[in-house]
C-alpha positions as CSV (number, residue, x, y, z in Angstrom):
1,X,-9.6,64.2,-56.0
2,X,-9.5,63.4,-52.3
3,X,-9.7,59.5,-52.8
4,X,-6.9,60.1,-55.2
5,X,-4.4,61.8,-53.3
6,X,-5.2,59.0,-50.1
7,X,-2.6,56.7,-49.2
8,X,-4.4,53.5,-50.3
9,X,-4.7,54.9,-53.6
10,X,-0.9,55.9,-53.6
11,X,0.7,54.7,-57.0
12,X,4.4,53.6,-55.9
13,X,5.7,53.5,-59.3
14,X,5.3,57.0,-59.7
15,X,6.4,58.4,-56.6
16,X,9.8,59.9,-56.0
17,X,12.6,57.7,-54.0
18,X,11.9,60.6,-50.9
19,X,8.1,59.9,-50.8
20,X,8.3,56.0,-51.4
21,X,10.9,55.6,-48.7
22,X,8.5,57.9,-46.3
23,X,5.1,55.6,-47.1
24,X,7.7,52.4,-46.8
25,X,8.5,53.7,-43.2
26,X,4.7,54.5,-42.2
27,X,3.6,50.8,-43.0
28,X,6.4,49.6,-41.4
29,X,5.8,51.4,-38.0
30,X,2.0,50.6,-38.4
31,X,3.0,46.7,-38.6
32,X,5.1,47.4,-35.5
33,X,2.6,49.0,-33.4
34,X,-0.1,46.3,-34.5
35,X,2.3,43.2,-33.8
36,X,3.2,45.4,-30.6
37,X,-0.5,45.8,-29.5
38,X,-0.9,42.1,-30.2
39,X,1.8,41.2,-28.0
40,X,0.5,43.0,-25.2
41,X,-3.1,42.0,-25.4
42,X,-1.6,38.5,-25.5
43,X,0.4,38.8,-22.3
44,X,-2.3,40.4,-20.2
45,X,-4.7,37.5,-21.4
46,X,-1.9,35.0,-20.4
47,X,-1.6,36.7,-17.0
48,X,-5.5,36.8,-16.4
49,X,-6.5,33.4,-17.4
50,X,-3.4,31.2,-16.5
51,X,-4.1,30.2,-12.8
52,X,-2.0,31.2,-10.0
53,X,-0.8,28.1,-8.1
54,X,0.0,27.5,-4.4
55,X,2.3,25.0,-2.9
56,X,2.8,24.4,1.2
57,X,4.6,21.3,2.6
58,X,5.6,21.4,6.2
59,X,7.9,18.7,6.2
60,X,10.1,19.6,3.1
61,X,9.9,23.6,4.1
62,X,8.2,24.5,0.9
63,X,6.2,27.6,0.9
64,X,5.7,28.2,-3.0
65,X,3.1,30.7,-5.0
66,X,4.1,30.6,-8.6
67,X,2.2,31.8,-12.2
68,X,4.0,29.7,-15.1
69,X,6.3,31.8,-17.3
70,X,5.3,34.7,-15.0
71,X,6.5,34.9,-11.4
72,X,7.6,32.6,-8.7
73,X,7.6,33.3,-5.0
74,X,9.1,30.9,-2.5
75,X,9.4,31.4,1.4
76,X,11.7,29.3,3.6
77,X,10.6,30.1,7.6
78,X,13.1,27.4,8.6
79,X,15.9,28.9,6.9
80,X,16.2,32.7,8.9
81,X,13.0,33.7,7.3
82,X,14.4,33.7,3.8
83,X,12.7,34.7,0.2
84,X,13.3,34.0,-3.1
85,X,11.4,36.0,-5.7
86,X,11.5,35.7,-9.5
87,X,10.1,37.3,-12.3
88,X,10.5,35.2,-16.0
89,X,12.8,32.9,-14.5
90,X,14.8,35.9,-13.2
91,X,16.0,36.0,-10.0
92,X,15.3,39.1,-7.9
93,X,17.3,39.8,-4.6
94,X,15.1,40.0,-1.5
95,X,16.6,41.0,1.9
96,X,15.3,39.0,4.8
97,X,14.5,41.2,7.8
98,X,16.1,39.8,11.3
99,X,13.7,39.6,14.2
100,X,16.1,42.1,16.2
101,X,15.2,45.0,13.7
102,X,13.2,48.1,14.9
103,X,9.7,48.2,14.4
104,X,9.0,51.1,12.3
105,X,6.8,53.8,13.5
106,X,3.4,54.5,11.6
107,X,2.6,58.2,11.9
108,X,-1.1,58.9,11.0
109,X,-1.8,62.1,9.0
110,X,-4.8,64.1,10.4
111,X,-7.1,65.7,8.0
112,X,-7.8,63.0,5.6
113,X,-11.5,62.4,4.7
114,X,-13.0,59.0,6.0
115,X,-13.2,56.3,3.6
116,X,-16.4,54.8,3.0
117,X,-17.1,51.8,5.1
118,X,-18.6,48.7,3.1
119,X,-21.3,46.9,5.0
120,X,-20.1,43.3,6.5
121,X,-23.0,41.7,4.1
122,X,-20.6,42.9,1.5
123,X,-17.4,41.7,2.8
124,X,-19.3,38.2,3.6
125,X,-19.9,38.4,-0.4
126,X,-16.4,39.1,-1.4
127,X,-15.1,36.2,0.9
128,X,-17.9,33.7,-0.5
129,X,-16.9,34.3,-3.8
130,X,-13.2,34.1,-3.3
131,X,-13.6,30.7,-1.7
132,X,-16.1,29.5,-4.6
133,X,-13.3,30.4,-7.5
134,X,-10.2,29.1,-5.1
135,X,-9.7,25.4,-6.5
136,X,-7.7,23.0,-4.0
137,X,-6.2,19.8,-5.7
138,X,-5.1,18.3,-2.6
139,X,-5.0,18.8,1.3
140,X,-3.2,16.6,3.7
141,X,-3.4,17.5,7.4
142,X,-1.9,15.6,10.0
143,X,-2.7,17.2,13.2
144,X,-1.8,16.7,17.2
145,X,-3.3,19.5,19.1
146,X,-1.5,17.9,22.6
147,X,-4.6,17.6,24.3
148,X,-6.0,14.4,24.3
149,X,-9.6,15.0,24.9
150,X,-9.6,17.5,22.0
151,X,-7.8,15.2,19.9
152,X,-10.8,12.4,20.4
153,X,-13.3,15.2,19.8
154,X,-11.6,16.1,16.4
155,X,-11.1,12.3,15.5
156,X,-14.6,12.0,14.0
157,X,-14.9,15.6,12.7
158,X,-11.4,14.9,10.4
159,X,-12.9,11.6,9.4
160,X,-16.2,12.8,7.9
161,X,-14.2,15.7,6.3
162,X,-11.8,13.2,4.6
163,X,-12.6,13.0,0.8
164,X,-10.6,12.0,-2.3
165,X,-8.4,15.3,-2.7
166,X,-8.8,15.9,1.2
167,X,-6.7,13.7,4.1
168,X,-7.5,15.1,7.2
169,X,-6.0,12.9,10.7
170,X,-5.4,13.1,14.0
171,X,-2.7,11.6,15.7
172,X,-1.4,11.5,19.1
173,X,2.2,11.0,18.4
174,X,3.0,14.8,18.1
175,X,3.5,15.1,14.4
176,X,1.9,18.3,12.7
177,X,2.3,18.0,9.0
178,X,0.4,20.2,6.2
179,X,0.6,19.4,2.4
180,X,-1.3,22.1,0.3
181,X,-1.6,22.7,-3.5
182,X,-4.4,25.0,-4.9
183,X,-5.1,27.5,-7.9
184,X,-7.0,30.4,-8.6
185,X,-7.4,32.5,-11.9
186,X,-6.6,36.1,-12.1
187,X,-9.7,36.6,-14.1
188,X,-11.8,35.1,-11.6
189,X,-10.2,37.2,-8.4
190,X,-11.0,40.2,-10.7
191,X,-14.6,39.5,-11.5
192,X,-15.3,38.6,-7.6
193,X,-13.7,41.9,-6.7
194,X,-15.9,43.9,-9.6
195,X,-19.1,42.3,-8.1
196,X,-18.1,43.3,-4.6
197,X,-17.7,46.8,-5.5
198,X,-20.9,46.9,-7.5
199,X,-22.7,45.5,-4.3
200,X,-24.6,48.1,-2.1
C-alpha cells in the first residue's frame, strides 16, 4: 500500500485538478533546483580551472590581472594611481587614494590568543609550490642599474638566463623596461595551500 501511495506510482488521470497542480509544481521545482545546482557547480568548476592571467608592460603603463568571463583588474600607476575593476564585464567604481591622505592608525586589540606560527620549512614549501604552479609565458626585461660596474657583472648572468620565453638584457643607456605574461590556475593554488595546511 505504501508503494501505491508514493509519488512515483501516482496515476495523474485519477487525480483531482488541485492535486495534479501540486504534483506538477513539485516536479517543476525539483527541475529548477537541479538546473540551479548544475549551473552553480559549473560556475565553480569554471572559476577554479580557468587560469588567472597576469600582464605587465611598463612601456604601455599596463598592469592587468584577469580571469576570462569572471573579473578584470587594471592599475595605472602613472595616471595618478588609477584603478579599474570589472566583474563579468561590469565596471565597478574604485576611488583612488591620493598621497596626501592621512594614514589610518591601527589599534592593536589586547587579550587575543596568539596564533599558531608555521615553521620556516612550511613557508618555504608553500612558496616553492606556488612557483611550480605559476606559468611564465614570456618575460622581457631591459635593465640599467646606473652602475657601470654592476651592469658589467650582471651582463653575463642575464645572457645565460635568456631563453626562448625569457629575454633579459643589460643596457648602458638608462632604459628600464619590463614586459611580463603569466598565468596560474586557482585549483592549483588551492591544492598548494591545502598541502601547506597539512604539512607540520
